[in-house]
C-alpha atoms as one frame of an Amber mdcrd trajectory, in Angstrom:
protein
   2.437  -9.984   3.815   2.266  -9.302  -0.031   0.637 -12.594  -2.477   1.432
 -13.619  -5.739  -0.615 -11.660  -7.907  -0.382  -8.486  -5.500   0.959  -5.090
  -6.901   4.856  -4.910  -5.917   4.492  -1.647  -3.601   6.479   1.166  -5.060
   9.651   2.840  -4.295  12.579   4.816  -4.787  15.763   4.330  -2.592  19.603
   5.563  -3.033  21.264   2.523  -4.698  25.502   1.714  -5.282  24.566   2.884
  -9.028  25.339   6.656  -7.528  21.688   7.378  -8.147  18.504   6.999  -7.272
  16.709   3.695  -8.324  12.785   3.725  -8.964  11.138   0.167  -9.123   9.080
   1.729 -12.148  12.062   2.432 -14.042  12.352  -1.702 -14.154   8.699  -2.599
 -15.854   9.472  -4.997 -18.111  11.992  -6.719 -16.153  11.844  -9.445 -13.946
  13.191  -8.215 -10.900  14.322 -10.268  -7.548  14.093  -8.053  -4.611  15.734
  -9.279  -1.354  15.617  -7.479   1.570  18.354  -8.789   4.162  19.566  -7.259
   8.279  23.067  -6.329   7.600  26.104  -5.954   5.297  28.602  -7.973   6.203
  27.151 -10.583   8.738  27.861 -14.104   8.201  24.047 -15.162   7.205  23.815
 -12.356   4.907  27.354 -12.499   3.356  26.428 -16.404   2.306  23.135 -15.345
   0.432  24.618 -12.472  -1.090  27.838 -14.732  -2.290  25.176 -16.860  -3.354
  23.467 -14.502  -5.626  26.503 -13.122  -6.879  27.502 -16.504  -8.146  24.140
 -17.714  -9.541  24.631 -14.460 -11.782  25.555 -15.536 -15.077  22.599 -17.894
 -14.748  20.017 -15.145 -13.210  21.349 -12.998 -16.482  19.464 -15.241 -18.632
  16.127 -15.009 -17.399  16.047 -11.347 -17.557  16.010 -10.820 -14.164  18.071
  -8.114 -11.901  18.959  -8.643  -8.529  18.641  -5.552  -5.782  19.514  -5.652
  -1.954  18.015  -4.035   0.471  18.928  -3.331   4.067  19.408  -0.136   6.500
  22.857   0.024   5.878  24.358   3.411   4.475  25.563   3.750   0.827  28.579
   3.923   2.583  28.754   0.145   4.292  26.974  -1.240   1.330  29.926   0.119
  -1.696  32.807  -1.789   0.913  30.722  -4.615   0.872  30.054  -4.820  -2.643
  33.910  -4.359  -3.073  34.659  -7.074  -0.815  32.957  -9.562  -2.079  32.579
  -8.764  -5.397  29.066  -8.438  -5.767  27.633  -7.428  -9.346  24.323  -6.032
  -7.969  22.824  -3.349  -6.540  22.595  -2.571  -3.031  19.577   0.081  -2.262
  19.647   1.637   1.348  16.333   1.908   3.480  17.275   3.620   6.607  13.827
   4.033   8.316  12.809   0.627   7.081   9.686   2.077   5.454  10.154  -0.031
   1.996  10.718  -3.096   4.050   7.793  -2.837   6.402   5.780  -2.179   2.669
   6.873  -5.500   2.179   6.418  -7.033   5.041   9.762  -7.446   5.775  10.231
  -6.019   8.613   8.358  -6.728  12.339   7.666  -9.156  14.434   9.435 -11.966
  14.566  11.728 -14.149  17.255  14.913 -14.328  17.868  16.392 -17.096  20.147
  13.029 -18.169  20.912  11.957 -14.014  21.823   9.613 -11.836  19.872  11.625
  -9.072  18.906  10.976  -6.229  16.195  13.540  -6.104  12.946  14.492  -7.266
  10.061  12.598 -10.140   8.469  14.968 -11.726   5.682  13.073 -12.308   2.827
  13.113 -12.007  -1.414   9.798 -11.095  -3.440  10.221 -11.736  -7.421   8.312
  -9.241  -8.921   7.448  -9.449 -12.648   7.880  -7.826 -15.763   4.111  -6.167
 -14.974   5.464  -4.717 -11.990   3.280  -7.616 -10.158   4.551 -10.113  -7.227
   5.119 -13.267  -8.557   6.994 -15.133  -5.787   7.262 -14.820  -2.160   9.955
 -16.303   0.416  10.190 -15.130   3.870  11.826 -16.082   6.398  14.253 -17.066
   4.113  16.808 -19.486   5.125  20.156 -18.584   3.374  21.107 -21.814   2.598
  19.662 -22.880  -0.887  18.321 -19.699  -1.372  19.673 -18.623  -4.234  18.587
 -21.601  -6.079  15.659 -21.915  -5.306  15.274 -18.615  -6.773  16.879 -19.433
 -10.059  14.436 -22.103 -10.169  11.959 -20.490 -10.181  12.865 -18.155 -12.422
  13.734 -21.090 -15.074  10.610 -23.030 -14.624  12.611 -25.778 -13.467  11.377
 -26.361  -9.527  11.478 -29.531  -8.489   7.918 -31.375  -7.800   7.057 -32.244
  -4.079   8.397 -35.841  -3.998   6.088 -38.451  -4.509   4.557 -40.995  -2.445
   6.347 -44.492  -2.543   4.029 -46.898  -3.977   3.484 -49.036  -1.296   4.866
 -53.270  -1.934   2.353 -55.461  -1.725   3.118 -58.126   0.940   5.226 -61.494
  -0.884   1.873 -64.047  -0.746   3.114 -67.287   1.101   3.543 -69.954  -1.479
   1.699 -73.179  -0.607   3.182 -75.586   1.281   4.929 -77.594  -0.781   3.027
 -81.528  -1.185   5.424 -83.991   0.718   7.580 -85.663  -2.028   6.935 -89.521
  -1.529  10.671 -90.992  -0.258  12.705 -92.110  -3.316  13.196 -95.157  -1.765
   9.240 -95.975  -0.132   8.626 -95.344  -4.167  10.840 -98.495  -5.284   9.928
-100.480  -2.505   6.461-100.276  -4.272   7.473-100.855  -7.276   9.278-103.905
  -6.444   6.605-105.160  -5.106   4.043-104.732  -7.538   6.494-106.774  -9.809
   8.037-109.166  -7.317   5.972-112.946  -8.504   4.244-114.601  -5.364   6.693
-116.451  -3.433   5.161-120.857  -3.679   5.043-122.109  -0.610   7.231-125.397
   0.026   5.537-128.740  -1.095   4.680-131.486   1.732   6.495-134.838   1.503
   4.051-137.346   1.837   5.085-139.641   4.663
């Protein structure tokens, strides 16, 4: 599998532009090269439409989006027209380019090992080197993640929540002396001593 910093494998493929496209022709531009299994299938359609919807923002970063699958140019043309895709699709009929990028090989499908397309996206920098790799790709939210990488506004990993110190137990309050008891004590202190009754002489 390719890693950031590796040279992007060179290729020349038939394009829906009507001519062959060579990667070296795009030197000096950022390239979002995404590999998908098949035209007009649910996951591939959602992925393509997400890149379509973010096209204006992607263009502002100077990036060129290219989709690659084994489908024919005729199939690609129908797919583009049906969903108004504003970027080129490339035909890789023998998976030669997909294999060079590690986007074709062993994978699990419904829990079983098979050999086939591995949905993958590669961000290639202006010098023709791999800048980012997403593989295997989860369709939902993927285009937004690619755009975030291009704009440099990727969110940091969520910070661990600071542990709250356990609330300190309040010292037990001193028992208040009942008001009545205080008043009684005070009254006793102030009250004059009782005189003993005088003894009458007989």
